[in-house]
C-alpha positions as CSV (number, residue, x, y, z in Angstrom):
1,M,42.1,-26.3,101.3
2,D,38.4,-25.3,101.6
3,A,37.4,-21.8,102.5
4,G,36.2,-21.7,106.1
5,E,38.3,-24.7,107.2
6,K,39.7,-24.2,110.7
7,F,43.1,-25.1,112.0
8,R,44.5,-27.4,114.6
9,R,46.8,-26.4,117.4
10,G,49.2,-28.6,119.4
11,H,51.6,-27.8,122.3
12,Y,54.7,-29.7,123.4
13,S,57.3,-29.1,126.1
14,T,60.1,-31.1,127.5
15,D,59.8,-29.3,130.9
16,T,58.0,-32.2,132.6
17,L,60.4,-34.9,131.3
18,P,63.6,-36.1,133.1
19,P,66.5,-34.0,131.8
20,A,68.5,-37.1,130.8
21,Q,65.6,-38.3,128.6
22,R,64.4,-35.1,127.0
23,H,66.4,-35.2,123.8
24,E,65.8,-38.8,123.1
25,L,62.0,-38.5,123.7
26,W,61.8,-35.3,121.6
27,S,63.7,-37.0,118.8
28,E,61.1,-39.7,118.5
29,R,58.3,-37.3,117.8
30,G,56.5,-37.6,114.4
31,W,55.4,-35.1,111.8
32,P,54.7,-32.1,112.0
33,S,57.4,-31.8,114.6
34,I,60.7,-30.7,113.3
35,A,62.1,-33.7,115.1
36,A,60.6,-35.9,112.4
37,L,62.7,-34.2,109.7
38,F,66.2,-34.1,111.1
39,K,68.8,-36.2,113.0
40,S,69.4,-34.1,116.0
41,T,72.5,-33.8,118.3
42,A,72.1,-31.7,121.5
43,I,74.8,-29.2,122.3
44,G,74.8,-29.1,126.1
45,E,71.7,-29.8,128.2
46,F,68.6,-30.1,126.1
47,S,65.1,-28.5,126.4
48,T,62.5,-27.3,123.9
49,A,58.9,-26.2,123.7
50,A,56.7,-25.6,120.6
51,E,53.3,-24.6,119.5
52,T,52.3,-26.1,116.2
53,I,49.5,-25.0,114.0
54,E,48.3,-27.1,111.2
55,L,46.5,-25.3,108.3
56,G,45.5,-28.3,106.2
57,E,48.7,-29.4,104.6
58,V,50.7,-26.3,105.7
59,A,52.3,-26.5,109.2
60,V,53.7,-23.7,111.3
61,S,55.7,-24.2,114.5
62,F,56.6,-21.5,117.0
63,A,59.5,-23.0,119.0
64,S,62.1,-22.2,121.6
65,G,65.0,-24.3,122.7
66,T,68.6,-24.9,123.5
67,A,71.5,-25.3,121.1
68,R,71.5,-28.3,118.7
69,L,72.9,-29.6,115.4
70,L,70.2,-30.7,112.9
71,E,71.0,-32.9,109.9
72,R,68.8,-33.9,107.0
73,S,70.6,-36.5,105.1
74,P,69.8,-38.2,101.7
75,E,69.0,-41.4,103.6
76,R,66.5,-39.6,105.8
77,I,65.0,-37.8,102.8
78,A,64.5,-41.2,101.0
79,A,63.0,-42.8,104.1
80,D,60.4,-40.2,105.0
81,G,59.4,-38.9,101.5
82,I,58.5,-35.5,102.9
83,D,58.6,-33.1,99.9
84,M,58.0,-29.6,101.0
85,L,59.5,-26.1,101.2
86,G,60.7,-25.2,104.6
87,A,60.7,-21.5,105.6
88,G,62.3,-20.6,108.9
89,L,62.4,-17.2,110.7
90,L,64.9,-16.7,113.5
91,L,63.4,-14.6,116.3
92,E,66.3,-14.9,118.7
93,G,69.7,-16.6,118.4
94,E,72.0,-17.5,115.6
95,M,72.2,-20.3,113.0
96,E,74.8,-21.5,110.5
97,G,75.1,-24.4,108.2
98,T,75.2,-25.9,104.7
99,A,72.3,-26.3,102.2
100,G,73.6,-28.6,99.5
101,R,76.9,-27.0,98.7
102,Q,75.9,-23.5,99.8
103,E,77.0,-22.2,103.3
104,F,74.7,-19.9,105.2
105,Q,74.7,-17.8,108.4
106,L,71.8,-15.9,109.9
107,G,70.9,-13.9,113.0
108,A,67.8,-12.7,114.7
109,G,65.2,-11.4,112.3
110,E,66.5,-13.2,109.3
111,G,64.9,-16.0,107.4
112,L,66.0,-19.2,105.6
113,L,64.3,-21.2,102.9
114,F,65.2,-24.8,102.2
115,D,64.0,-27.7,100.0
116,L,63.2,-30.6,102.3
117,A,64.0,-33.0,99.4
118,Q,67.6,-31.8,99.6
119,P,70.3,-32.3,102.2
120,I,70.8,-29.6,104.8
121,T,72.8,-29.2,108.0
122,M,72.1,-26.5,110.6
123,T,73.8,-25.6,113.9
124,M,71.5,-23.5,116.0
125,S,72.3,-21.6,119.2
126,A,69.7,-21.4,122.0
127,G,66.9,-19.2,120.8
128,R,63.4,-18.8,119.4
129,S,62.2,-19.4,115.8
130,V,59.2,-20.0,113.6
131,Q,59.2,-22.8,111.0
132,M,56.7,-23.1,108.2
133,A,56.4,-26.1,105.8
134,V,54.5,-25.8,102.5
135,P,53.8,-28.6,100.0
136,R,56.0,-28.3,97.0
137,A,53.2,-27.8,94.4
138,L,51.6,-25.0,96.5
139,A,55.0,-23.3,97.1
140,E,56.1,-23.6,93.4
141,A,52.8,-22.0,92.2
142,R,53.7,-18.8,94.0
143,L,57.5,-18.8,94.5
144,G,58.8,-20.8,91.5
145,P,61.1,-23.9,91.7
146,V,61.7,-24.9,95.4
147,L,65.1,-26.3,94.5
148,G,66.2,-22.7,93.5
149,L,65.3,-21.5,97.0
150,H,67.4,-24.0,98.9
151,G,69.7,-22.1,101.3
152,L,68.3,-18.7,100.5
153,V,68.8,-16.3,103.4
154,V,66.2,-13.5,103.6
155,P,67.6,-10.4,105.3
156,A,65.7,-9.0,108.3
157,A,64.6,-5.9,106.3
158,A,62.7,-8.2,104.0
159,T,61.0,-10.5,106.6
160,A,58.9,-7.9,108.5
161,G,55.6,-8.6,106.6
162,F,56.1,-12.4,106.9
163,R,56.8,-12.1,110.6
164,D,53.7,-10.0,111.1
165,K,51.5,-12.6,109.4
166,L,53.1,-15.4,111.5
167,L,52.5,-13.5,114.7
168,A,48.9,-12.8,113.7
169,L,48.4,-16.5,113.1
170,R,49.7,-17.3,116.6
171,D,47.3,-14.8,118.1
172,A,44.3,-15.9,116.0
173,G,41.1,-17.2,117.7
174,P,39.6,-20.7,117.3
175,D,37.2,-19.5,114.5
176,A,39.9,-18.1,112.2
177,D,39.8,-19.2,108.6
178,A,42.8,-21.5,107.8
179,A,42.6,-21.0,104.1
180,A,42.8,-17.2,104.4
181,F,45.8,-17.5,106.6
182,V,47.6,-19.9,104.2
183,E,47.0,-17.4,101.4
184,S,48.2,-14.4,103.4
185,L,51.3,-16.3,104.7
186,I,52.4,-17.6,101.3
187,E,51.9,-14.1,99.7
188,A,53.9,-12.5,102.5
189,L,56.7,-15.2,102.1
190,A,56.7,-14.5,98.3
191,Q,57.0,-10.8,98.9
192,A,59.9,-11.4,101.3
193,V,61.7,-13.5,98.6
194,R,61.1,-10.8,96.0
195,S,62.4,-8.1,98.3
196,S,65.5,-10.1,99.2
197,R,66.4,-10.5,95.5
198,S,65.7,-6.9,94.4
């Protein structure tokens, strides 16, 4: 993306929707909502809210919500053609699932990387999280093959720098430089991956 390019913010909440329709209406949302990537099954009464920031082709979403099961199947992957690296940071709550054949579990402060061109299933408790999606070519230029990162859990001790960059993005003013934020976020993510493997 070009230096000096600004970013776009969007806000969404189910709070004003009838409770019985919240999950169905949320599930119909398009990209860059996480709803566009997964088949979702609510666990109990459903509600969610998110702030999404688009930095060119990179999208970051700060979300809170109730428990749910998320499934990205081969059929859905073929249908939407979204080919990106997903990087999630759990701020509150717990998550477990399977990325390909690899099982994972994570708690607050931990991160998860996943290849959106590969199947993944996640069961999430109520909580708060941040999700970042990076185009494959951009991710692989800095982190290596995305397929090799599918299901990688990054321990809390390694995510601090990445978390700080994400929170700085959330607090940034309208004149912030999107390209500079993309560079700093990807470098912080790469450092988190290196730290988790050392």
